[in-house]
SEKE-359292 format. One record per residue (C-alpha): x, y, z; residue in three letters; residue number from 1. Coordinates in pm, 1 decimal. Layout:
// residues N
(atom (X,Y,Z),'ALA',NUM),
...
// end
This chain:
// residues 428
(atom (0.0,0.0,0.0),'MET',1),
(atom (119.6,350.9,-84.5),'LYS',2),
(atom (77.6,650.1,147.5),'VAL',3),
(atom (-133.3,840.0,-107.5),'LYS',4),
(atom (-371.1,543.5,-145.6),'ASP',5),
(atom (-409.2,511.2,232.2),'ALA',6),
(atom (-477.7,882.2,275.0),'LEU',7),
(atom (-730.5,882.6,-8.1),'GLU',8),
(atom (-915.2,585.7,140.8),'LYS',9),
(atom (-917.6,743.7,487.9),'ILE',10),
(atom (-1046.4,1071.3,343.3),'LYS',11),
(atom (-1336.2,890.0,175.3),'LYS',12),
(atom (-1427.2,628.4,434.3),'GLU',13),
(atom (-1299.6,716.2,782.7),'ASN',14),
(atom (-1600.6,936.8,857.1),'LYS',15),
(atom (-1818.1,623.9,830.5),'ASN',16),
(atom (-1588.4,400.4,1037.6),'ILE',17),
(atom (-1423.5,648.1,1279.2),'ASN',18),
(atom (-1107.3,437.8,1314.4),'ALA',19),
(atom (-848.4,718.5,1293.5),'PHE',20),
(atom (-855.5,1006.2,1542.3),'LEU',21),
(atom (-546.0,1176.5,1400.2),'GLU',22),
(atom (-344.7,1139.2,1077.9),'VAL',23),
(atom (0.7,1286.1,1025.8),'ARG',24),
(atom (50.2,1552.5,753.9),'PRO',25),
(atom (82.8,1413.6,400.3),'GLU',26),
(atom (417.2,1586.5,342.4),'LYS',27),
(atom (577.0,1414.1,646.2),'GLU',28),
(atom (434.2,1075.8,546.8),'LEU',29),
(atom (562.0,1101.4,189.6),'LEU',30),
(atom (908.8,1193.3,319.0),'GLU',31),
(atom (901.5,888.0,547.9),'ASP',32),
(atom (794.3,672.3,253.6),'GLU',33),
(atom (1091.0,789.2,43.8),'LYS',34),
(atom (1341.0,712.2,321.8),'LYS',35),
(atom (1176.7,387.7,434.3),'SER',36),
(atom (1413.7,90.9,462.0),'SER',37),
(atom (1440.7,-209.2,693.1),'GLY',38),
(atom (1219.6,-503.1,789.0),'LYS',39),
(atom (906.6,-284.9,773.6),'LEU',40),
(atom (1004.0,-86.5,461.4),'ALA',41),
(atom (694.2,68.1,305.4),'GLY',42),
(atom (455.1,-76.3,566.4),'LYS',43),
(atom (192.7,174.8,681.2),'ILE',44),
(atom (106.9,134.9,1049.5),'ILE',45),
(atom (-161.5,281.4,1276.1),'GLY',46),
(atom (-107.5,317.4,1651.3),'ILE',47),
(atom (-371.1,279.7,1924.5),'LYS',48),
(atom (-421.0,613.7,2099.4),'ALA',49),
(atom (-288.2,484.0,2434.3),'CYS',50),
(atom (63.5,430.7,2294.2),'ILE',51),
(atom (289.9,735.6,2283.7),'ASN',52),
(atom (409.0,865.3,1945.2),'VAL',53),
(atom (618.1,1182.6,1970.2),'LYS',54),
(atom (424.7,1485.9,1847.6),'GLY',55),
(atom (87.7,1308.2,1828.4),'LEU',56),
(atom (-198.4,1294.5,2077.9),'HIS',57),
(atom (-199.2,1001.1,2319.9),'ALA',58),
(atom (-557.5,1087.6,2412.3),'SER',59),
(atom (-665.5,734.6,2510.9),'CYS',60),
(atom (-987.0,840.6,2328.8),'ALA',61),
(atom (-1077.9,1049.9,2634.5),'SER',62),
(atom (-1160.7,1416.8,2692.2),'LYS',63),
(atom (-926.6,1388.9,2991.9),'VAL',64),
(atom (-619.5,1369.8,2764.6),'LEU',65),
(atom (-757.4,1511.5,2439.2),'GLU',66),
(atom (-493.9,1790.7,2436.5),'ASN',67),
(atom (-200.5,1578.9,2555.4),'TYR',68),
(atom (78.2,1567.5,2295.2),'VAL',69),
(atom (332.0,1288.2,2349.9),'SER',70),
(atom (681.2,1424.0,2427.2),'PRO',71),
(atom (850.0,1091.7,2339.2),'TYR',72),
(atom (811.6,765.1,2145.4),'ASP',73),
(atom (710.2,442.3,2316.1),'ALA',74),
(atom (978.4,173.2,2282.0),'GLU',75),
(atom (763.7,-21.1,2032.6),'VAL',76),
(atom (727.2,292.4,1818.9),'VAL',77),
(atom (1104.9,350.5,1825.9),'LYS',78),
(atom (1159.8,-4.5,1702.2),'ARG',79),
(atom (901.6,38.6,1424.1),'ILE',80),
(atom (1060.7,363.1,1305.0),'LYS',81),
(atom (1407.0,205.7,1315.5),'LYS',82),
(atom (1290.0,-68.8,1077.3),'GLU',83),
(atom (1127.8,170.7,829.5),'GLY',84),
(atom (764.3,142.8,939.4),'GLY',85),
(atom (557.8,448.2,840.5),'ILE',86),
(atom (350.4,568.6,1137.2),'ILE',87),
(atom (25.1,692.2,985.0),'LEU',88),
(atom (-152.9,825.1,1291.7),'GLY',89),
(atom (-349.2,753.6,1609.2),'MET',90),
(atom (-639.3,508.8,1626.1),'LEU',91),
(atom (-967.3,529.3,1813.2),'ASN',92),
(atom (-1035.5,293.2,2104.6),'MET',93),
(atom (-1257.2,240.0,2405.4),'ASP',94),
(atom (-1182.8,523.4,2648.1),'GLU',95),
(atom (-870.3,437.2,2853.7),'PHE',96),
(atom (-915.9,83.6,2710.8),'ALA',97),
(atom (-1221.6,43.0,2937.6),'CYS',98),
(atom (-1466.0,-147.0,2719.3),'GLY',99),
(atom (-1491.3,-435.8,2479.5),'GLY',100),
(atom (-1707.1,-295.2,2203.3),'SER',101),
(atom (-1547.5,25.0,2066.9),'GLY',102),
(atom (-1848.4,226.8,2186.8),'GLU',103),
(atom (-1701.2,404.7,2490.9),'THR',104),
(atom (-1468.4,643.6,2304.9),'SER',105),
(atom (-1527.0,1010.5,2389.9),'ALA',106),
(atom (-1495.0,1081.8,2015.9),'PHE',107),
(atom (-1773.1,852.0,1897.8),'GLY',108),
(atom (-1794.7,476.7,1848.0),'PRO',109),
(atom (-1582.4,288.1,1597.3),'VAL',110),
(atom (-1794.7,105.5,1338.5),'LYS',111),
(atom (-1728.7,-239.9,1203.1),'ASN',112),
(atom (-1613.2,-218.1,837.2),'PRO',113),
(atom (-1793.5,-547.0,764.4),'VAL',114),
(atom (-2124.7,-391.4,871.8),'ASP',115),
(atom (-2135.1,-30.6,996.0),'ASN',116),
(atom (-2434.5,-105.7,1219.6),'LYS',117),
(atom (-2228.8,-349.2,1430.2),'LEU',118),
(atom (-1965.4,-299.1,1698.1),'ILE',119),
(atom (-1607.3,-380.7,1589.6),'PRO',120),
(atom (-1515.2,-512.9,1936.3),'GLY',121),
(atom (-1264.5,-351.7,2166.4),'GLY',122),
(atom (-1081.1,-199.0,2324.8),'SER',123),
(atom (-841.0,-192.8,2024.5),'SER',124),
(atom (-1140.7,-117.1,1804.2),'SER',125),
(atom (-975.1,139.8,1576.8),'GLY',126),
(atom (-674.7,-88.7,1525.6),'SER',127),
(atom (-884.1,-379.9,1397.1),'ALA',128),
(atom (-1125.1,-161.1,1199.5),'ALA',129),
(atom (-843.3,32.2,1028.3),'ALA',130),
(atom (-671.9,-287.2,909.4),'VAL',131),
(atom (-1001.7,-448.5,802.6),'ALA',132),
(atom (-1101.5,-132.4,613.0),'ALA',133),
(atom (-766.4,-118.6,431.8),'GLY',134),
(atom (-660.4,214.1,587.0),'PHE',135),
(atom (-319.7,71.8,685.7),'CYS',136),
(atom (-117.8,-246.6,644.7),'ASP',137),
(atom (-81.9,-314.6,1017.2),'MET',138),
(atom (-170.1,-164.9,1352.5),'ALA',139),
(atom (-62.8,-177.8,1714.7),'LEU',140),
(atom (-311.7,-231.3,1992.0),'GLY',141),
(atom (-300.9,-340.5,2353.9),'SER',142),
(atom (-463.9,-643.4,2514.9),'ASP',143),
(atom (-574.9,-658.5,2878.8),'THR',144),
(atom (-840.0,-928.8,2862.6),'GLY',145),
(atom (-889.8,-978.4,2489.5),'GLY',146),
(atom (-866.0,-622.6,2360.2),'SER',147),
(atom (-666.3,-727.2,2050.3),'LEU',148),
(atom (-824.8,-1065.5,1983.5),'ARG',149),
(atom (-1187.4,-961.5,2041.0),'ASN',150),
(atom (-1194.7,-689.0,1768.7),'PRO',151),
(atom (-975.1,-900.7,1539.0),'ALA',152),
(atom (-1244.6,-1170.4,1557.8),'SER',153),
(atom (-1534.5,-932.8,1486.9),'HIS',154),
(atom (-1353.8,-754.2,1200.2),'CYS',155),
(atom (-1210.7,-1064.5,1032.7),'GLY',156),
(atom (-839.6,-991.8,1083.7),'VAL',157),
(atom (-547.7,-1139.3,1281.7),'VAL',158),
(atom (-466.6,-1017.1,1634.6),'GLY',159),
(atom (-182.2,-1138.8,1856.7),'ILE',160),
(atom (-150.4,-1110.5,2234.1),'LYS',161),
(atom (216.7,-1187.5,2305.1),'PRO',162),
(atom (336.6,-1350.8,2627.0),'SER',163),
(atom (327.1,-1118.7,2926.4),'TYR',164),
(atom (661.4,-936.6,2945.2),'GLY',165),
(atom (774.6,-1022.5,2591.5),'SER',166),
(atom (702.8,-677.3,2442.5),'VAL',167),
(atom (803.3,-350.7,2608.8),'SER',168),
(atom (522.4,-147.0,2762.9),'ARG',169),
(atom (739.6,163.9,2803.9),'TYR',170),
(atom (523.3,440.9,2661.3),'GLY',171),
(atom (193.0,254.6,2696.8),'LEU',172),
(atom (-83.1,417.5,2901.3),'VAL',173),
(atom (-189.2,85.2,3046.1),'ASP',174),
(atom (-528.3,4.9,3189.7),'MET',175),
(atom (-411.9,-275.4,3420.9),'ALA',176),
(atom (-36.6,-314.0,3470.0),'MET',177),
(atom (-47.0,-679.3,3573.1),'SER',178),
(atom (-227.9,-784.8,3253.8),'LEU',179),
(atom (-164.1,-542.3,2964.2),'ASP',180),
(atom (44.9,-635.5,2663.3),'GLN',181),
(atom (104.5,-447.7,2336.0),'ILE',182),
(atom (55.3,-654.5,2019.9),'GLY',183),
(atom (-5.0,-637.7,1642.6),'PRO',184),
(atom (-309.6,-659.2,1417.7),'ILE',185),
(atom (-276.8,-737.7,1045.8),'ALA',186),
(atom (-458.3,-907.6,758.5),'LYS',187),
(atom (-244.6,-1224.1,770.4),'THR',188),
(atom (-51.8,-1424.2,1028.5),'VAL',189),
(atom (277.4,-1356.9,846.0),'GLU',190),
(atom (224.1,-978.1,846.3),'ASP',191),
(atom (125.6,-979.8,1214.5),'ALA',192),
(atom (431.8,-1194.5,1290.7),'ALA',193),
(atom (658.0,-951.1,1104.5),'LEU',194),
(atom (539.5,-658.1,1316.1),'LEU',195),
(atom (563.8,-867.0,1633.2),'LEU',196),
(atom (921.4,-964.3,1543.4),'LYS',197),
(atom (1018.4,-595.6,1527.3),'VAL',198),
(atom (866.1,-496.4,1861.9),'ILE',199),
(atom (944.1,-823.2,2046.0),'TYR',200),
(atom (1219.4,-851.2,2307.2),'GLY',201),
(atom (1355.3,-722.1,2635.4),'LYS',202),
(atom (1364.2,-352.5,2721.1),'ASP',203),
(atom (1548.4,-231.6,3031.3),'ASP',204),
(atom (1303.0,58.1,3064.5),'LYS',205),
(atom (1019.8,-186.8,3138.8),'ASP',206),
(atom (1055.7,-362.1,3474.2),'SER',207),
(atom (844.1,-665.0,3372.0),'ILE',208),
(atom (1021.0,-709.0,3038.5),'SER',209),
(atom (1185.1,-1046.8,2977.3),'ARG',210),
(atom (1413.4,-1181.8,2708.4),'LYS',211),
(atom (1196.8,-1475.8,2600.7),'GLY',212),
(atom (1289.1,-1728.7,2331.7),'LYS',213),
(atom (1229.6,-1513.8,2025.1),'GLY',214),
(atom (1116.3,-1667.2,1695.9),'PHE',215),
(atom (1226.4,-1721.7,1337.3),'ASP',216),
(atom (998.3,-1578.0,1066.8),'LEU',217),
(atom (1104.9,-1847.4,819.6),'GLU',218),
(atom (1026.2,-2131.8,1060.0),'LYS',219),
(atom (667.5,-2015.2,1110.4),'ILE',220),
(atom (605.0,-2075.1,738.0),'LYS',221),
(atom (671.1,-2447.2,782.0),'VAL',222),
(atom (380.3,-2672.8,881.7),'VAL',223),
(atom (480.8,-2829.2,1216.5),'PRO',224),
(atom (457.6,-3206.6,1254.8),'LYS',225),
(atom (313.9,-3411.0,1541.5),'LYS',226),
(atom (104.9,-3129.3,1685.8),'ILE',227),
(atom (-144.4,-3223.3,1955.5),'LYS',228),
(atom (-431.7,-2974.9,1954.8),'VAL',229),
(atom (-624.8,-2929.5,2277.4),'GLY',230),
(atom (-986.3,-2852.2,2187.1),'LEU',231),
(atom (-1132.7,-2661.7,2478.5),'LEU',232),
(atom (-1438.8,-2819.5,2640.0),'ASP',233),
(atom (-1694.5,-2537.2,2645.2),'LEU',234),
(atom (-1944.0,-2705.1,2878.8),'ASP',235),
(atom (-2053.2,-2460.0,3147.1),'GLY',236),
(atom (-1954.3,-2161.4,2932.3),'LEU',237),
(atom (-2216.3,-1963.6,2742.7),'SER',238),
(atom (-2108.9,-1994.6,2377.6),'VAL',239),
(atom (-2325.8,-1950.4,2066.7),'ASP',240),
(atom (-2372.0,-2300.8,1921.5),'LEU',241),
(atom (-2318.5,-2179.1,1562.4),'LYS',242),
(atom (-1982.6,-2026.0,1659.6),'ILE',243),
(atom (-1880.3,-2339.8,1849.2),'LYS',244),
(atom (-1964.9,-2565.6,1554.3),'ASN',245),
(atom (-1794.4,-2341.4,1298.7),'LEU',246),
(atom (-1465.4,-2331.4,1491.3),'VAL',247),
(atom (-1470.0,-2701.7,1579.2),'GLU',248),
(atom (-1546.7,-2805.5,1219.2),'ASP',249),
(atom (-1260.6,-2589.6,1093.4),'LYS',250),
(atom (-1001.9,-2733.2,1335.3),'ILE',251),
(atom (-1118.4,-3091.1,1270.2),'GLN',252),
(atom (-1055.1,-3041.9,896.7),'LYS',253),
(atom (-712.4,-2888.4,959.8),'VAL',254),
(atom (-608.8,-3168.3,1195.8),'VAL',255),
(atom (-713.4,-3427.9,936.8),'LYS',256),
(atom (-527.5,-3245.0,656.7),'LYS',257),
(atom (-196.8,-3222.0,844.8),'TYR',258),
(atom (-213.9,-3548.7,1035.7),'GLY',259),
(atom (-216.1,-3371.4,1371.4),'TRP',260),
(atom (-380.2,-3514.8,1682.1),'GLU',261),
(atom (-676.8,-3362.5,1861.2),'ILE',262),
(atom (-780.5,-3405.5,2222.8),'LYS',263),
(atom (-1072.9,-3255.3,2410.5),'LYS',264),
(atom (-946.8,-3077.9,2721.6),'ILE',265),
(atom (-1105.5,-2917.6,3024.0),'LYS',266),
(atom (-942.3,-2643.5,3230.5),'ILE',267),
(atom (-1084.4,-2647.8,3584.9),'PRO',268),
(atom (-1255.6,-2331.7,3711.0),'ASN',269),
(atom (-1228.1,-2148.3,3377.8),'LEU',270),
(atom (-1572.5,-2008.2,3454.7),'ASP',271),
(atom (-1408.9,-1803.3,3733.9),'LEU',272),
(atom (-1192.6,-1607.3,3489.4),'ALA',273),
(atom (-1426.6,-1309.5,3442.6),'VAL',274),
(atom (-1494.1,-1281.2,3817.7),'GLU',275),
(atom (-1118.1,-1297.9,3885.2),'THR',276),
(atom (-1025.8,-1047.6,3615.7),'TYR',277),
(atom (-1252.1,-758.0,3705.9),'TYR',278),
(atom (-1145.1,-704.1,4069.2),'PRO',279),
(atom (-785.9,-683.2,3939.9),'LEU',280),
(atom (-883.9,-444.4,3661.0),'VAL',281),
(atom (-1098.0,-222.6,3885.3),'TYR',282),
(atom (-821.0,-182.3,4142.9),'VAL',283),
(atom (-551.6,-119.9,3881.1),'GLU',284),
(atom (-766.5,129.1,3684.2),'VAL',285),
(atom (-831.9,315.9,4008.9),'PHE',286),
(atom (-461.0,314.5,4096.8),'SER',287),
(atom (-345.6,410.5,3745.9),'GLY',288),
(atom (-582.9,707.1,3712.6),'THR',289),
(atom (-480.9,874.2,4042.8),'ARG',290),
(atom (-216.9,1074.1,3850.6),'LYS',291),
(atom (-488.1,1225.1,3629.1),'LEU',292),
(atom (-575.1,1498.4,3875.8),'ASP',293),
(atom (-565.6,1793.3,3632.2),'GLY',294),
(atom (-249.7,1943.3,3783.8),'ARG',295),
(atom (44.2,1832.6,3567.8),'ARG',296),
(atom (-130.6,1742.2,3241.9),'TYR',297),
(atom (-478.0,1663.7,3118.5),'GLY',298),
(atom (-799.2,1721.7,3308.1),'LYS',299),
(atom (-928.4,1566.9,3627.4),'LYS',300),
(atom (-1043.0,1217.1,3536.1),'VAL',301),
(atom (-1349.6,1220.2,3762.6),'GLU',302),
(atom (-1478.1,1537.0,3592.4),'ASP',303),
(atom (-1437.6,1430.3,3229.1),'PHE',304),
(atom (-1430.0,1049.2,3200.2),'ALA',305),
(atom (-1721.8,847.7,3063.3),'GLY',306),
(atom (-1944.8,605.4,3256.5),'PRO',307),
(atom (-1745.6,284.4,3191.6),'GLU',308),
(atom (-1420.5,443.4,3314.0),'VAL',309),
(atom (-1601.8,579.1,3618.8),'MET',310),
(atom (-1758.7,238.7,3689.9),'ARG',311),
(atom (-1409.0,89.7,3712.5),'ARG',312),
(atom (-1266.5,379.2,3914.6),'ILE',313),
(atom (-1552.5,364.9,4166.5),'LEU',314),
(atom (-1533.2,-14.6,4181.8),'GLY',315),
(atom (-1158.6,0.6,4245.9),'GLY',316),
(atom (-1206.5,270.4,4508.4),'SER',317),
(atom (-1457.7,49.8,4690.2),'GLU',318),
(atom (-1244.5,-268.3,4671.7),'ILE',319),
(atom (-935.8,-89.1,4808.6),'THR',320),
(atom (-1107.3,63.2,5111.8),'LYS',321),
(atom (-905.1,20.0,5429.6),'ALA',322),
(atom (-1167.8,-191.7,5602.4),'GLU',323),
(atom (-1132.2,-465.0,5337.5),'TYR',324),
(atom (-756.6,-486.9,5393.4),'GLY',325),
(atom (-695.5,-560.3,5024.9),'GLY',326),
(atom (-850.2,-905.1,5063.2),'ARG',327),
(atom (-1055.3,-900.3,4738.7),'TYR',328),
(atom (-759.2,-793.3,4527.7),'TYR',329),
(atom (-529.0,-1048.4,4690.9),'HIS',330),
(atom (-790.1,-1323.9,4658.6),'LYS',331),
(atom (-817.3,-1243.7,4285.6),'ALA',332),
(atom (-436.6,-1264.2,4257.1),'LEU',333),
(atom (-446.5,-1607.9,4421.8),'GLN',334),
(atom (-705.9,-1733.9,4171.4),'VAL',335),
(atom (-499.6,-1579.3,3888.0),'LYS',336),
(atom (-202.1,-1787.8,4004.1),'LYS',337),
(atom (-423.6,-2095.3,4024.7),'PHE',338),
(atom (-546.0,-2047.8,3663.1),'ILE',339),
(atom (-184.7,-2000.1,3552.3),'GLU',340),
(atom (-90.9,-2337.0,3708.6),'LYS',341),
(atom (-388.2,-2510.6,3545.9),'GLU',342),
(atom (-274.9,-2384.9,3203.0),'PHE',343),
(atom (79.5,-2508.2,3271.4),'SER',344),
(atom (-56.0,-2856.8,3346.4),'LYS',345),
(atom (-256.0,-2864.0,3023.4),'VAL',346),
(atom (49.1,-2763.2,2817.3),'PHE',347),
(atom (237.2,-3066.0,2949.4),'GLU',348),
(atom (2.4,-3274.5,2735.5),'ASP',349),
(atom (-93.2,-3054.8,2435.1),'VAL',350),
(atom (90.7,-2806.9,2210.1),'ASP',351),
(atom (-190.2,-2554.8,2187.2),'CYS',352),
(atom (-545.6,-2485.9,2300.2),'ILE',353),
(atom (-813.7,-2397.0,2044.1),'VAL',354),
(atom (-1148.8,-2230.3,2109.2),'SER',355),
(atom (-1370.5,-1960.4,1961.1),'PRO',356),
(atom (-1225.9,-1614.7,2029.7),'THR',357),
(atom (-1555.2,-1452.5,2129.7),'VAL',358),
(atom (-1856.2,-1656.3,2247.8),'PRO',359),
(atom (-2113.5,-1442.9,2064.3),'ARG',360),
(atom (-2155.7,-1241.7,1745.1),'LEU',361),
(atom (-2112.2,-861.2,1763.2),'PRO',362),
(atom (-2419.8,-667.4,1870.3),'TRP',363),
(atom (-2556.0,-350.1,1711.8),'LYS',364),
(atom (-2397.9,-16.5,1806.7),'ILE',365),
(atom (-2615.0,145.3,2073.1),'GLY',366),
(atom (-2798.3,-178.4,2154.3),'GLU',367),
(atom (-2880.4,-201.1,2522.7),'LYS',368),
(atom (-2707.9,-499.8,2676.6),'ILE',369),
(atom (-2628.0,-559.3,3041.8),'SER',370),
(atom (-2283.8,-500.9,3192.1),'VAL',371),
(atom (-2267.8,-873.6,3267.7),'GLU',372),
(atom (-2333.1,-962.2,2901.0),'GLU',373),
(atom (-2071.8,-713.9,2780.5),'ALA',374),
(atom (-1811.1,-845.2,3024.5),'TYR',375),
(atom (-1890.3,-1207.9,2932.7),'ALA',376),
(atom (-1784.1,-1138.0,2571.1),'ALA',377),
(atom (-1423.3,-1173.2,2694.2),'ASP',378),
(atom (-1481.5,-1498.5,2884.3),'ALA',379),
(atom (-1263.6,-1700.8,2643.6),'LEU',380),
(atom (-984.6,-1443.6,2600.7),'THR',381),
(atom (-936.7,-1333.3,2963.4),'ILE',382),
(atom (-783.0,-1665.1,3083.3),'PRO',383),
(atom (-466.8,-1628.8,2871.1),'SER',384),
(atom (-410.8,-1278.9,3014.4),'ASN',385),
(atom (-447.0,-1415.8,3366.7),'LEU',386),
(atom (-200.9,-1695.1,3283.4),'ALA',387),
(atom (39.1,-1470.3,3086.3),'GLY',388),
(atom (34.8,-1702.0,2781.4),'ASN',389),
(atom (63.1,-1601.5,2417.1),'CYS',390),
(atom (-254.7,-1619.1,2208.7),'ALA',391),
(atom (-382.3,-1528.2,1863.5),'ILE',392),
(atom (-717.5,-1480.9,1691.8),'SER',393),
(atom (-740.9,-1576.4,1324.8),'ILE',394),
(atom (-1046.9,-1571.8,1095.8),'PRO',395),
(atom (-1219.5,-1910.9,1083.9),'SER',396),
(atom (-1524.4,-1833.9,870.2),'GLY',397),
(atom (-1845.9,-1631.7,876.3),'LYS',398),
(atom (-2198.3,-1662.1,1011.8),'ILE',399),
(atom (-2454.7,-1461.1,814.3),'ASN',400),
(atom (-2164.3,-1266.1,663.4),'GLY',401),
(atom (-2016.6,-1177.3,1005.4),'ILE',402),
(atom (-1656.6,-1288.7,1073.9),'PRO',403),
(atom (-1587.7,-1539.0,1350.1),'VAL',404),
(atom (-1241.4,-1579.1,1502.0),'GLY',405),
(atom (-1060.8,-1891.1,1617.6),'MET',406),
(atom (-839.0,-1845.0,1922.2),'GLN',407),
(atom (-515.0,-2042.2,1954.9),'ILE',408),
(atom (-326.2,-2031.6,2287.2),'ILE',409),
(atom (27.5,-2159.6,2350.3),'CYS',410),
(atom (244.4,-2167.4,2661.3),'ASN',411),
(atom (447.8,-1864.1,2770.3),'LYS',412),
(atom (717.0,-1753.3,2524.3),'PHE',413),
(atom (613.1,-2017.3,2270.3),'GLU',414),
(atom (540.7,-1753.9,2002.8),'GLU',415),
(atom (720.2,-1949.4,1729.7),'GLU',416),
(atom (501.1,-2254.2,1787.3),'LYS',417),
(atom (187.8,-2037.0,1813.1),'LEU',418),
(atom (261.1,-1856.3,1487.3),'LEU',419),
(atom (353.9,-2169.9,1293.8),'SER',420),
(atom (30.1,-2342.5,1402.5),'ILE',421),
(atom (-178.6,-2031.5,1322.9),'ALA',422),
(atom (-9.1,-1982.3,986.0),'ASN',423),
(atom (-70.1,-2348.5,895.1),'SER',424),
(atom (-439.0,-2322.0,989.0),'ILE',425),
(atom (-471.2,-1997.9,791.2),'GLU',426),
(atom (-310.2,-2156.0,482.6),'LYS',427),
(atom (-531.1,-2466.4,510.6),'ALA',428),
// end
């Protein structure tokens, strides 16, 4: 894709999709295109508005930070620029990443390019919608409980949540520090893997950053042999039967084609994932927004944030009250550790876990659904954030013209295995 083509498409169609909040001047972009060289030479990339890009607005799609101009580049942005990636601009999102539909942005909802009446998923809604609409080749988002994989599923693109600590979060305005991870969205597994390769690896500026194993882009193109696929038992989880059947039929065909093995697996207490996740998120949202007091930069969060952000701030404020002695947060951390151990046990027997990415089809923008229903949309993606594993959503087909994603999960720092399995399924 050329810069001029991207800009022309955005000019014509972004008003209907609302994926980009800010686009860099054409003159700067064309200069970048001329000089572009490296692993990402000529690749046009959008950045979620909670990741700092020097000179652009890291607004987090909130009125609180709408005038905040980033004074520096996030580490992932530095690495992209170093390899010739052309940063196109800043992408819309759920406000402060609080939401799973793309509707909570202070600057209007993002619309699904497949059907403008439907949500694109969130919170990396602009990232998935921009790639699906053909506004850019790739995009960066962040994933706390499915925020990359959920919109990738609804928009029919590929979204990767890397292992916790494998990609630097320096320069990310995170929603929940114990869960968040930056990752790529692209049209294909190979393109997403290319962007991940560039941003992947240890960064001394990020205290949770780890070296990891790394991965070889050539090796992921080879179909792996003797793979044992763990097909997640969905009993007890509320999953649309059509989605379940579509994903299971697809993986059965792939397993037969490649001579892989398949085994039905159950992960104990997976139904506790949502209830474990939200106490952690509420407390960490409350803690992380205390700096937004209107004194140093931005506006006071309590005066300008939307209802979903305030729900999480108030919930976190309640959970952390002195009389509770931190017991709800610490209990959630204990269950998080328990889920992590259960995943480790499963990976002693299988190479990957396969399930639908989202248990339901996207709803209509503005449709009234309960908080519980909205939160349950991440029931299948949250567990890999709690466990810190790497995971990917790839398109697996459509229901009534609406994309449905297949989620593949591998053990921590097994990105090469994850990508080779996903690439093989995609090619099948």
